[in-house]
N, CA, C and O of each residue as an XYZ file, in Angstrom:
272
protein
N     106.797    114.920    105.592
C     106.395    114.242    104.394
C     105.130    114.876    103.814
O     104.957    114.902    102.595
N     104.264    115.377    104.655
C     103.030    115.985    104.157
C     103.323    117.214    103.294
O     102.651    117.461    102.293
N     104.327    117.968    103.697
C     104.702    119.140    102.893
C     105.148    118.700    101.498
O     104.781    119.319    100.499
N     105.930    117.643    101.436
C     106.388    117.118    100.154
C     105.236    116.636     99.299
O     105.219    116.875     98.092
N     104.267    115.956     99.909
C     103.106    115.478     99.166
C     102.311    116.648     98.593
O     101.828    116.582     97.462
N     102.176    117.715     99.373
C     101.464    118.896     98.895
C     102.198    119.522     97.719
O     101.572    119.956     96.752
N     103.511    119.568     97.799
C     104.295    120.121     96.691
C     104.119    119.288     95.428
O     104.034    119.846     94.334
N     104.062    117.974     95.556
C     103.823    117.108     94.394
C     102.457    117.422     93.799
O     102.320    117.551     92.583
N     101.452    117.545     94.651
C     100.104    117.861     94.181
C     100.061    119.200     93.452
O      99.268    119.390     92.530
N     100.923    120.128     93.874
C     100.986    121.455     93.252
C     101.896    121.490     92.030
O     102.062    122.540     91.409
N     102.490    120.339     91.680
C     103.366    120.278     90.519
C     104.766    120.810     90.769
O     105.503    121.079     89.820
N     105.142    120.966     92.023
C     106.470    121.471     92.388
C     107.358    120.279     92.759
O     107.732    120.082     93.915
N     107.673    119.505     91.735
C     108.343    118.227     91.953
C     109.767    118.351     92.464
O     110.187    117.578     93.326
N     110.508    119.307     91.946
C     111.906    119.482     92.391
C     111.945    119.869     93.869
O     112.786    119.370     94.617
N     111.046    120.750     94.292
C     110.984    121.155     95.698
C     110.587    119.961     96.568
O     111.147    119.748     97.644
N     109.616    119.191     96.088
C     109.172    118.016     96.828
C     110.313    117.014     96.978
O     110.494    116.418     98.040
N     111.071    116.840     95.911
C     112.187    115.909     95.929
C     113.186    116.273     97.026
O     113.689    115.393     97.724
N     113.470    117.546     97.178
C     114.388    117.998     98.233
C     113.837    117.666     99.618
O     114.576    117.249    100.509
N     112.531    117.856     99.784
C     111.906    117.542    101.076
C     112.023    116.044    101.368
O     112.375    115.652    102.481
N     111.728    115.212    100.372
C     111.798    113.766    100.593
C     113.225    113.305    100.851
O     113.446    112.412    101.669
N     114.187    113.898    100.172
C     115.587    113.530    100.413
C     115.994    113.877    101.837
O     116.683    113.098    102.497
N     115.570    115.045    102.313
C     115.882    115.449    103.688
C     115.201    114.508    104.687
O     115.793    114.116    105.692
N     113.945    114.155    104.391
C     113.215    113.237    105.272
C     113.897    111.876    105.335
O     113.937    111.251    106.395
N     114.432    111.414    104.212
C     115.124    110.125    104.201
C     116.443    110.166    104.957
O     116.904    109.143    105.464
N     117.047    111.337    105.034
C     118.251    111.463    105.865
C     117.892    111.212    107.325
O     118.679    110.636    108.077
N     116.700    111.647    107.717
C     116.256    111.481    109.102
C     115.727    110.076    109.369
O     115.892    109.545    110.467
N     115.096    109.480    108.372
C     114.520    108.148    108.534
C     114.623    107.359    107.227
O     113.668    107.307    106.451
N     115.771    106.754    106.989
C     115.988    106.031    105.730
C     115.181    104.742    105.588
O     115.201    104.117    104.527
N     114.479    104.342    106.629
C     113.702    103.105    106.577
C     112.200    103.340    106.482
O     111.410    102.423    106.709
N     111.806    104.555    106.149
C     110.381    104.871    106.004
C     109.950    104.587    104.569
O     110.271    105.346    103.654
N     109.235    103.507    104.383
C     108.838    103.094    103.035
C     107.934    104.112    102.349
O     107.955    104.236    101.125
N     107.150    104.833    103.122
C     106.245    105.822    102.535
C     107.020    106.979    101.905
O     106.626    107.501    100.861
N     108.112    107.373    102.535
C     108.934    108.457    101.976
C     109.600    107.991    100.691
O     109.669    108.746     99.721
N     110.093    106.749    100.674
C     110.699    106.212     99.448
C     109.688    106.219     98.307
O     110.020    106.562     97.173
N     108.467    105.841     98.614
C     107.433    105.813     97.589
C     107.134    107.227     97.076
O     107.006    107.435     95.870
N     107.026    108.180     97.978
C     106.744    109.561     97.580
C     107.897    110.152     96.767
O     107.678    110.890     95.806
N     109.118    109.817     97.163
C     110.265    110.279     96.385
C     110.194    109.695     94.975
O     110.489    110.387     94.000
N     109.808    108.436     94.866
C     109.649    107.806     93.558
C     108.602    108.506     92.708
O     108.785    108.679     91.503
N     107.516    108.902     93.330
C     106.463    109.617     92.601
C     106.989    110.945     92.073
O     106.725    111.307     90.927
N     107.730    111.670     92.903
C     108.299    112.952     92.470
C     109.273    112.748     91.312
O     109.242    113.494     90.333
N     110.129    111.746     91.424
C     111.098    111.462     90.361
C     110.396    111.057     89.060
O     110.771    111.505     87.976
N     109.395    110.222     89.183
C     108.643    109.799     87.996
C     107.992    111.009     87.317
O     107.925    111.078     86.089
N     107.525    111.939     88.109
C     106.831    113.114     87.583
C     107.741    114.038     86.781
O     107.272    114.805     85.941
N     109.041    113.960     87.043
C     109.979    114.801     86.288
C     110.766    113.969     85.270
O     111.763    114.429     84.713
N     110.303    112.745     85.040
C     110.891    111.931     83.984
C     112.151    111.183     84.360
O     112.837    110.664     83.479
N     112.476    111.111     85.631
C     113.661    110.376     86.074
C     113.241    108.962     86.469
O     113.253    108.588     87.642
N     112.870    108.191     85.447
C     112.214    106.906     85.650
C     113.084    105.855     86.318
O     112.608    105.128     87.190
N     114.335    105.761     85.931
C     115.210    104.745     86.530
C     115.361    104.980     88.034
O     115.313    104.039     88.826
N     115.543    106.237     88.413
C     115.668    106.567     89.839
C     114.355    106.312     90.568
O     114.347    105.859     91.713
N     113.244    106.606     89.894
C     111.930    106.372     90.498
C     111.741    104.886     90.782
O     111.271    104.512     91.856
N     112.104    104.049     89.830
C     111.965    102.603     90.012
C     112.799    102.131     91.201
O     112.356    101.283     91.975
N     114.002    102.679     91.345
C     114.846    102.328     92.489
C     114.153    102.674     93.802
O     114.209    101.908     94.763
N     113.499    103.835     93.837
C     112.798    104.256     95.053
C     111.601    103.350     95.331
O     111.373    102.953     96.474
N     110.834    103.021     94.285
C     109.692    102.131     94.474
C     110.153    100.756     94.947
O     109.520    100.152     95.813
N     111.244    100.265     94.387
C     111.789     98.974     94.811
C     112.245     99.012     96.263
O     112.035     98.053     97.007
N     112.867    100.113     96.670
C     113.309    100.256     98.062
C     112.103    100.258     98.992
O     112.128     99.637    100.055
N     111.046    100.961     98.586
C     109.826    100.991     99.381
C     109.273     99.579     99.569
O     108.900     99.192    100.676
N     109.225     98.820     98.486
C     108.710     97.451     98.564
C     109.656     96.505     99.285
O     109.221     95.517     99.875
N     110.941     96.803     99.238
C     111.917     96.003     99.989
C     111.653     96.152    101.484
O     111.754     95.188    102.243
N     111.316     97.361    101.895
C     111.064     97.632    103.326
C     109.719     97.062    103.778
O     109.602     96.534    104.884
N     108.716     97.171    102.924
C     107.373     96.663    103.256
C     106.813     95.970    102.008
O     106.112     96.592    101.210
N     107.118     94.709    101.849
C     106.734     93.994    100.621
C     105.234     93.948    100.327
O     104.833     93.837     99.169
N     104.426     94.031    101.345
C     102.980     93.908    101.142
C     102.265     95.260    101.135
O     101.052     95.316    101.340
N     102.994     96.340    100.905
C     102.391     97.672    100.870
C     101.521     97.807     99.623
O     102.039     97.902     98.511
N     100.233     97.814     99.802
C      99.307     97.904     98.670
C      99.246     99.303     98.071
O      98.694     99.490     96.987
N      99.813    100.292     98.771
C      99.795    101.671     98.270
C     101.060    102.035     97.517
O     101.163    103.146     96.998
N     102.013    101.143     97.444
C     103.261    101.427     96.746
C     102.970    101.616     95.258
O     102.143    100.916     94.675
N     103.665    102.568     94.669
C     103.403    102.876     93.247
C     104.029    101.902     92.331
O     103.899    102.027     91.114
């Protein structure tokens, strides 16, 4: 996940998205990965998909104060 976060910081959103998708295949219940995937999607204008990811993150951990 750290690699994906670095890619987002570098503006490489499509690459980051691939990393987060792979990470979710390994751990689909990690709310932090869902949130990061949402950030990457939002950054490339895929807002509806981003909202789905943010909602999934909050579904897993409703009290996550860091969720976007």
